[in-house]
N, C-alpha and C positions, 0 to 999 in steps of 0.2 A: 155340581157338587155330588152327585149320584156316581159319574166316572171317576172322581177321587177317591171315592170309599171302596169302589171296585178295585181300583190300581193298589190301594193301600193293603186290601184284604190279600190280593195277590201276591205283594210284597213279604207281608206276614207270613204265607204259607210256604212260599219258596225260600223265605229264611229259616223257617222253622224245617223244611224238609233238608236244605243244606246241612243245618245244624247236627240233625238225626243223622245224615249221610256220614258226616265227619265222625260222629261218636261209633256209627257201626265200623269205621274202619280202624277204630283203637281196638289193640289187643285184649285181651280177657286178662285178669290177672288171679292167679289161685296161689294163696300164700298160706303154706302149711307150717305151722310153728309147734315144737315139741317143748317140754320144760324138763330141765335137768339132764340134758342128753349129751354126753360127752362126743367128742369127734372121734374115739377109738370104738365106737359100738355099732358100725356098720360092715357088714362081712367083706362087700366088694372093695373096701377101702384097708382092708389089712387084718380085719378080726374074725378067724375062722371059726371062734367058739359061738358067736351070735348069729341067728337065722334072721335076715331082713331083705326078704326078695323083692319087695316092693321098693324099698329105698334103694336097693341095687338096681332095681329097673330105672331110677332117676340117674344113678351114676352111669350107667350104659348110655342112656338116651341123651344126657345132658353134659355139663361141664360142672366141675367139681372145683371149689376153691379150698385148697387143702389147708390152710392156714387163716383161719375165720377166727376172729377174736370178739370176746365182750370187755369192754372197759373195766367193768367193776360194779360197786354198789355202796350206796350209802348208810346201808342197814344190813342185817342178817338175810333178808330176804332179797337176794341178789335179783331176783326177776322183777321186782318193783322198777327197780333203777332200769334193767335191761328193757322193759317194755315202756316206760317212760321216753326214754332215749329214741327207742323205735318210732314211737308215736308222734314224737315233736321234732325229730331230727337233730337233736342237740345232742352235744358231748355230755359226759357224765355229770360234771358238777354245774354245767350250765343248765342241764334237765333238773339236777337236785333244785335248784332256785326255783323252777316253775311247780315243784310238786304240789304245793298248796294252791297254786292259781291256774290250773288246768282249763278250769272253765272259761276263764279269759282267752286262752288260745284257741279253744273250739269256737268260741264266738267270733273270733277274729278270722277265723279260717285258717289258723295254723296248725293243722292237725292232719295226719296222713290221711284219715277217712274223709276229712272236709276237702281236701285238695281233689281227691278221686271223685269225689261227688261233683265238685266244682267243672271237672273235665267231662261230665256225661256219664260217669259210672253209677251203676246201681251198687250199692255197696251192702255186704251181708258179713256177720260175724257170730261165732258160737264158741264156746269152750271157755278156756281162761284168760281173763281179763287182766285183773291186778294192777290197773291204771285208776288212780284217785280222780276219775270222771266217769260218770255212767255211759257204759258203751250203747245202750239203747237209745241215748241221746245225740249220737253222733254216726251210727249206723242205720242205713234205711231199714234193714231186716236184721233181727238178732233171733238166736235161737236160746237155748240154755247158757246163762252167763254165769261163769263158774268163779270163785274166790281164789285165792292163793294157791290152796291145797286141800285135797280131801281130808277130813278129820282123822286124826291118829288119836290111838287108843293108848292106854299106859302099858298094855301088854307089848305094844309094837316098839318099845324103846328096849336097851340095855340087852338086845339078844342077837344072834341065840347063844348060849353058854355050852360049851361041850360038854356031855356027861349029864347035862339037865333037860327035862322035859320042856319043849318049846311051846307054849300054849297058844302062839299066835301063829295062823296060817293066812297065806296070801290069797286062798282060794275060799276061806270060810267067811261067807257074807254076813256072819253076826258081827264082824268087826268094823261093819260100815265102810267108811272112807269111800273107795271107789265104787262100792256097791250100794252105797246110799241112793234110795229110789227105785231099787230094783233092777236097773241095768247098768252094766259098768260104764263108767263115765266116756271112756274111750269110744265105746259103742254108741252112746249117745252122741258124740261129736260126728262119728262116722254116719250114723243115721240122718242127722240133720242136713250134714254137707250134702249127702247125696238127695235130700229133699230139696235143698237149694238149687242144685244142679238141674234136676228134674224142671223146676220151675223157670230157672235160667234159659233151657232149652228152647222156650218158647217166647222169649223175651229178646227185642232188637236190639236194647241198650247193652253195652259192655258191661262185664261184672268184675267187681273187684270182692274177692273172698278171702277173708281172715279167718283161717280155721286153725283153732289153738287148742292142742290137747293138753291136759293135766300131767299126762303120763311123757316120762317115766319116773316122775317126782314121788316119793315115799307118801302115804304107804304104798309100797312096792306090790301091787294085788294084781292078779290076773287070774283067768280060768285055770284050773288043775292040769288041764291038757297042755297048756302052756309052758307052767312050770316043770312038768314030767319030761319036756323036750331037753331039760337041764340037770341032769343028776348031779348032786352037789359033788360027787366024789370026781367029777371030770372036770369041774371048773378049775381053772388056774389063778393062782394067786399072782397079782401084779408083781413084775420083777424088782419094782421100788417100794415093796411092801415092807412098813415098819411097825413093831408093835406099839410106837408112840413117837409123834414128830416133837423134835427136842424145843422148838419154839412155839408149841402151839398156844399156851396161855399168853405170850406176850404178842401173838398176832391176832387174837381175837378168836381162837379156834379151840378154847379150852374145853371142859367137859360141861361147863355151862350153857354153849350152845347148842341149840336144839338138835341141830343136824348132826352134831357129834355124838349126842346122846343115843343114837340109834343101833350103835354096836357098843358092847363092853370095852372098857380100859383095862390092861392095855389090849390092844387089837391081838386077836387070834387069826390063825390061817384059816381055822373052820368058820368063825364068825365072817370073814370076809368072802369065803367061798359061798356061804348061805346067801349073804346079802347080793353077792354079784348074780348067783342063780336066780332071785327075784327081779333084779335089774334087767338082766337079758330076758326074762319071760315077759316082764311088762312092755319092754320094747317090741318084741315079737308080736305081741298082741295087738300094740298100736300099729305097727308096720300093716297087719291084716287089714285095718280100718283104713289106712291110707291106701291100700290096694282096691278097697272098695269105692273111695272117692276118686282115684285115677280110673276105674272102668266106669265110673258114672260120667266123668267127664268125656271119656271116649264116646259114650251113648249119646252126648249132647248134638254130636257134630261139630263142635265147636274146638276141637283140641289143637287143629292146625293154626288156629289163632289165639292160642292161649299160651301165656308164660307161667310156668310152675316154678315157685320158689320153697326148698325147704331148709330149715334150719332150726336151732333151739336158742333159747334165750340165755344159757350159759352150760358148761359142763358139770362134771361132778366126780369126786375122789373115788368113792367106793373102796377104799382099801389102799390106794396109792398114798405113800409117804405118811401112813399111819392116820390118815384123814378119812373121814366119811362125806363130808359136805363139800360145798362149792366156793367157800369163803377163803379161797388161798389163790396165788398169783402163778401156781403151777398150770402146766398146759392141760393136764385133764380137768382143771375147774374153768379156765378162761377159754379154752379152744372148742369150737361146735363144728359139727356138720354143716356144709353149705352147698347144696345142688342148684342148679339152674338148667331148666329144660324150655326151650321155645323156639319160635321161629327163627332159624340160621343160626341157632346156637349150637355149636359143634358137640358132636356126640363123643362120648369117652375121653374127654378131655380133662386134664387136670392142670390148674393154674395155682403156682405156689406163691405168688404175690401175696402179702399180708393184706388183709381186710378185716374190716367190722361187720358183724352181722346187720347191724344197723344202716349199712350201706343197701339195703333193700329198699328202705324206704326212697331215697332219692332215682333209686334206679326205676322203680315202678313210675315215680312222676316224669322221669324223662321218656319212658314209654308212652305214657298218656298225653303227652305234649306239653307239658307244663314244665315252664323255665324254673331252674332251680332256686327257690326262694333265699334271700341273704341270711337269713335264720339258721338254714339248715347247714349243720357243721359238716356231715357225712357226705361221701361222693358217691356218684353213680358208678356202677359196674361195667356199663355198656362201652366205655373205650378198652377195658380190659378184656372183655368177651370179643371184640370186634378185632382186635389187635393180634397179629403173628408176633409181635416183637415183644418181648418181656417189658413190662412196665409196671410202675407201682403207683397208688395214690398215697401211700402211707411209707416214708423210708424209715420211720420207727415207731413203734405199737406201745402205746400207754395202757397201764392198768393201776386200779387202786381200790382200797376198802377202808372206808371209814378214814380215821386217821393212823391206822394201825399197819398198813401195808401200801408200798407203792412197787412198781415193775415198770421196766422197759425193756423190749426187745429190739435188737436192731442187729443187721449183719451176722447172723447166725449164733449171736450170744443174748442172754438174758441176764439183767440185773434186778434182784430182789431185794428190797429195803424193808427192814421193821425198825420205823423211827422211834418206837417207846423205848427201845433198847439198843438202838445204835447199831444194828446187826445188819450186815449185808450178805449176799449169796450170790454167786456168779455160776454161770454154766455155759458151756459150749454146746448147743443145741443140734449141732450138726454131729459131733463125735459122741455126745451124751445125751440123745433124744429124752433119755426117761429122767433126766434132771437128778442125777445122784452123785456126781463128782463136783463138790463146791470148789472152784477155783479162786475164790475171793483172796484167801491168805496165800495163794500159791506165789512163787518169785517169777515176776516177769509179766504179771497179769494187771499191775496197777493201773497201767495206761489204757488198758481196754475198759476198766472198771470207771476210770475217771472221764473217759468219753461218752459212756454211756450215761453216767450221771449228768453230764453236760445237755445231753439230749432229752433225759428226763425233765429238767429244768424248764427247756422250751417247751416241752409238751405239757407242761403244767401251766403256763403262761395261756396257751391255745385253749386249755379245757377250764380255766377259771378256778385251778387247784391253788388253794392258798396256804397248803400245809408247808411250814418252814423246814425243808430238808437240809439245808446249808448247815444250821444249828446243829441238827441231829447228826450229820455226817461233815464235819469240818475237814477231814483227810481227805474225802472225795471232792469236797469243793475248793480245795487247796487254800484254805483259811487257816 
């Protein structure tokens, strides 16, 4: 009997050692998440106005997906839908069905962090969460967990007005917001991420870090030295600037929408320049914190076995098309940056195949050795990263906002629908990347619109989208 116990003990020890060894072979995952960052806000990707040396570093060292999309949202807080999708792996309307029952998903292990824990990862989270389940109940270690946005003040809305004194300042700490608590929230995220990495340096278990900045969401606050990098007079107004978007009320982006209240109506070039000045400044400030995190990763000695992902939960208009917020189907609102750096990932490469930002979830599951669960709708990016031949996971891209907007992008064209008023807009994204020339009423484009509409109907079924578009657009449906 004594020999049986000895053999059993040896078996348990060996099994534990084997499990630990397998865990140690798995790559670390560093996921860095921004809020409200448009794909057009990285210098090395074409915007020479903005300073982003550390995000540029990720572009140089890894592969960029140039056409990364968010599917949309079921209320004005697009980030809630985006973050629910990324943590559950489900498409927009499937995720919406779970919004009130996320506890059941976590308990069943059907959550991003739960899957990573099951694969032997030590999980960390700090920063913005905005998912309807407590982060500290699904991650092993958490830092400051923030809500949807720092507090905005009355003075931060309907500004600035040219010729009037602007009482609000992005670097005056009396306005709270990112300054609440005494240290800028982006710096808090940077501090905590660096601390997590210092701890991880001495732990054998692979780590999964979910580092989520509230920046560059409004109130767009940063230290004065960052704002001073961007003199207002030097800021360019977007080429598709409009004083007012003609369908703003019927698409859900009226003056009643909180995001649209940030700048005065009608939009002025001056107000847009100031808003973009502050937008660029908080992005550069966040970029500095990302640099600290990357340096801390290097210091752990684990960089060579770490995959880094950077993206944002959605984009932001900040003056494009007369809009300020993110509740539209234009590229400035639905497209985000997406960079991947990791072992074997080609440096300096750009992939134009369309993806969703939530593809990061199944990608990391595959890296962790987890077979893709049946309920996960999104797709791993590893086949695209490993292939030299152009391919795609998504022949067409879907977008939706409440019951007021729908969108499909396919083969270089985009169809935007406003069901409430039966209005459609068609853009050729190749010849018109700024989406300024609506082709829907142009002669000879009807076949393109109908083909896109058919694709959108198919995407609706895949997505669980029950909005009746056929009744709203009988001409497109051929009825």
